[in-house]
N, C-alpha and C positions, 0 to 999 in steps of 0.2 A: 226885350227883357225888362221886367219890372225893376223899380229901384230895389237895390239889395241892402239889407241891414245886417251888420255883423252880429253874431251871437256868441254866447259863452258856451263853448263846446270843444272837446278835444278832437272831434271828427268832422264837425260842420263849421265852415268858415262864415257863411252868410246865407240868408234866405230872403226871398221876395215873393210877393203874391200879386197876381193879376186878376182882380175880381171880375173884369169883363169876360175873361176867358176861363175862369176857374182853374188857373194854372199856378202851381207852386214850383218855384225855382230854388234849387239847393246847390250851393257851391261847397264842395268838400275840401277839407284841409289838405289832403294828399293830392289835390288836383281833380279836375273834372266838375262839370256843371251839368245838372240834370233837371229836366222839366217834367213834372208829374201833372197829368191832366185830370179833369173832372174832380178836382179837390174842392170841397165846400169851404167857405170862409171859416167856419167853426173849427175845422181841422187845422187850418193855419194858425188861428188864435190859440188853440190847444198846444200846438207845437211851440209857440213863443212862451207859453206858460209852463211848459214841461220841466220837471226837475232835471231830466237828462234828455237833451235834444237828440243825441245820437240814438238812444234807446227808442225814443218816440218814432224817429224816422225808420228804424229797422223793424219795429213792430206794427206801426199804424199807417205808414206811408208806402214803403217799398212793396209790401205784399198786396196792397189794395188798389193802387192807382197805376194806370198805364204811364210809361216813361219814355222819354227820348233824350238823347245826349245833345248838348249844345256844342257846336264846333268851336274850338279855341280861336280867338282873334289872332290874326297874324300881322 
């Protein structure tokens, strides 16, 4: 998992980007970490600059990129 950076959002706790794999990792406030594949760096940069990160994720990430869940560490 890439280094995660906290963000100002009521729904997203932290995000990270792996440029070698074009993967965006999102950890949600309510729990759950998801990895979105085939994400261009420009989308990650736009996410960080978005006025509402939660809205950006719902409109520009979730519907467009394949996703997998990250198992919780035990």
